[in-house]
N, C-alpha and C positions, 0 to 999 in steps of 0.2 A: 758821686763821691760826697758832695756837700750834704746831700740828703741823709746819707749814712751817718755823717758827723753830727747832724742835728738830732738824729734819733738816739745817739749815744750820749748826748749832752744831758747833764742832770736837769730835772725840772726846776723851774724857778718857784719861789714862794707863791707868786701870782697864779702860775699854772696849777699848783697843788690846790690852792684855795678854790679855783674855778672848777677843778675836777670834783673836789669834795662838795661844792655847792650843787653841781649837777646830780651827783649821787644822792644827796639829801633831798633835792626837789623830786627825784624819781620816787623816793619813799613816800613823800607827801601825796603823790599822784596815785599810789597803789590803793587798791580796794582794801577795806578793813579785814576781810577774810584772808586775803593773801598775806598781808603784813603780820597778822596774828599767827597764822600757821607757820610762817617762816620763823617767827620768834619762838614758838613752841619747839620747833626743830632745834633751834640754838640752845634752848634750855636742856633738851635731852642730850645733845651732843657734848655739851661742856661737862656733863657728868662723867665722861670717860677719864677725866683727870683723877677723880676719886677712885675709879676702877683700878688705875695703875698704882695709886697710893696703896690700895688694899692688897694688891699683888706683892708689892715690895714689903709691906708690913707683915704679911703672912709668912713670907719665906725668910725674912732677914731680921725682923724685930726680936730682940733678945740675944742675937748672935753677933751684932755689930754695935758700935758705940752710938749713943743717941745723937751725937753731932752728925755722924754719917747718915743716920736715918732721916734727920731733918733735911740734909742735902738731897737725898733721894726723893723725899716728898716734894721739894721745890723743883726738882727735875721732872717730876710727874705733872706738875701744874700746867705747862704749856700744851700738853696733848689735846685737851678739850678746846682750847683757844685756837689751835691750828685747824681743827676740824670745823670750827664755827667760822673763823675769819677767812681762811682760804676757800672754804666751801660756800662762803657768801650767804650765810643765814644771818638773821638780825639779832644783835646783842645790844642790850640797853646801854652798857658803858661805852660802846662805840658811838651811839647816837646821842649821848649827852653832849658831845662836841658837834657831831655832824648836823643834827636836827636844829641846833640853835643858829647855824649860819644863815639860812634864808630869813629867819626872824630878824637877825641883826642887819641884814641887807634889805629889809622891808619888803621881801617878796612873799612872805607868809606871815600869818597872824599868830598871836600867842595861843589862841584857841586851837589852831592847827597843830602847834607844837605839842600841846597837851594831848591831843588825839594820837599823834605818832608815839610820843613817850608812853602814854597809857597802854596802847596796844602792844608795844614791844615789851614793856616791863611785865605786864600781866601774862603775856604769852611765854616769856622766859621763865616766870615763876611756875606756871602750869607745867612746862616741860621739865623743870628741875624737880618738881614734886612727883611727876610721873616716873622719871628716871630713878629717883630715890625709892619709890614704892617697889619698882621692879627689882632694883639692885639689892635692897634689903632682903626681899624674898629669895633671890638667887643665893645670897651669902648664907642664909639659913638652911637652904636645901642642898648645899654642896659642901664637901670637905676641902675644896680647893682654896677657899678664902676664910680668914679668921674674922669673926664678927667684932672682935676687940678693936678693930680699926675705927669703928664708929665713935667709941669713947676717946680713943687716941686723937683722932682728927678733930673732933668737936672741941676738945680741950685746947688744941692749938688755935682754933678759930676764935674761941671765947676767952682766951687768956688775958686780954687787956681789959681795963676798966672802960667805962662809957666814953670818956674823953679820948683815951688811946685808940679805941675803935674808930671814933669819928675822924680824928686827925690822920690815922692810917688810911682810912677810906678816901680822904682827900688826896693823899699821895697816889693811891691806886687809880682813882679817876683821872688824875693828872697824867699818869703814865699811860693809861688806856687812850686818852685823847692824843698824846704824842705818838702812840702806836699807830692810830688811824692816819695821822699825818705822815708818818714814815712809810707805812704800807703804800699809801698813795704815791709817794715819791719813788717807790721801787718799781721797776719795770718787769722783773722776772719773778716767777713763783718761788724759786729757791731763795732769792733775796727776801721776799716777803715772809717766808717761813722762818728765816733766820731772825728777822726783826721781831716777829711774834714770839719766838722762843726766848730771845734775849730779854725782852721787856716783861713778859709774863713770868719768867724765872725770877726777875728782880722782885715782882709783886709777891710771888710765892715764898721766896727765901727770906724776904723782909717781913713776912707775916702780915701783909697789908690786907685790909678787909675789902673783898670784892663781893658785891651784893648777889650776883647770880651764881658764881662758882661756890661762894660760901653758903648759898641757900641749899645747894645739894648736900653739903656736909651737915647743916643743922636739920634739914628735913629728914635725912637718913638717920641721924641720932634720935630724933623724935619718934620716927616709925619703929626703929629697933627697940626702943623702950628701956634698954639696959644702960644706956649712956645717961649721965647725970645732966641732962639738958631739959629745961622746962619750956613751956610755951612762952613764958615771959622772956627767957634768955633768947629764944629764937626771934621773937618779935623785936626786942631791943637791937639785936644784931642786924636784922633786916632794915629797920628804920634808920639806924645810924650809918650803916654802910651805904644805903641808897642815897641818903642826903649827902654824905661825904663824897661819894663817887660823882654825884651830880655837880656839886660845887667844884670839885677838881677838874672835871671835864669841861664844864661850861665857862668858868671864869679863867682858869689858868691856861687853857688851851683855846677853846672856842672864841671867847671874847678877846683875849690877848692877841692871838694869831690874826683874827679878822681885823682888829684895830690897826695893827702896824702894817699889814699888807694893803688894806684899803687906803690907809694914809699914803702909802708909797705910790698907789695907783693915781691918787689925786695930784 
């Protein structure tokens, strides 16, 4: 009876930190090929958020209010994240928080951190580019989806100036770090899906810049060619969103959570 009660008890901060530390150390021990391919898969899978956006846009754009269309776009946003996070492929914005923990605990070096981040980030971008290439070709070959979605979605992604993109990206990275913390604290798959849906909906509805999900949008706009997105626009978005996501995940979640939990253990 007591064993059942223990299993139903919420995890402590120390338990969550230890579990995240072990998950992160596992990533450090993985071979480069395995980590890279898992990251490519994540970049591909997150593209299905844009797929659902395109379906909503095609069937409803022009017949419903813009405010309702924005809500449907935000509701589409969690789909790719659920596929990635519940499917346990590697997403850069999860690892901005996770991968920093062993470095803070002095179990891994800064060079090791750069290796993990580099493999995951590059794999995510390769996957996002591959999905975009396939998806744009599909949209142009079918009457089921409207290619106007690429202009519509890229305008939403690039609507802020540079400062706005960067600060929004900090909030997105912060939320993604908290998402990883909350997913670890949840024991059931349904609970984890609910957490992923809630937090990524906030990111999508708030128009916060996410470097990998956003990469699918800007890559698709570039490949499509009809959207008013230049290589400079895409590069600025990727640089600012990546830096902002990294700051949000490492400082506001990784460093802060580690500091107060480690202090409590002492």
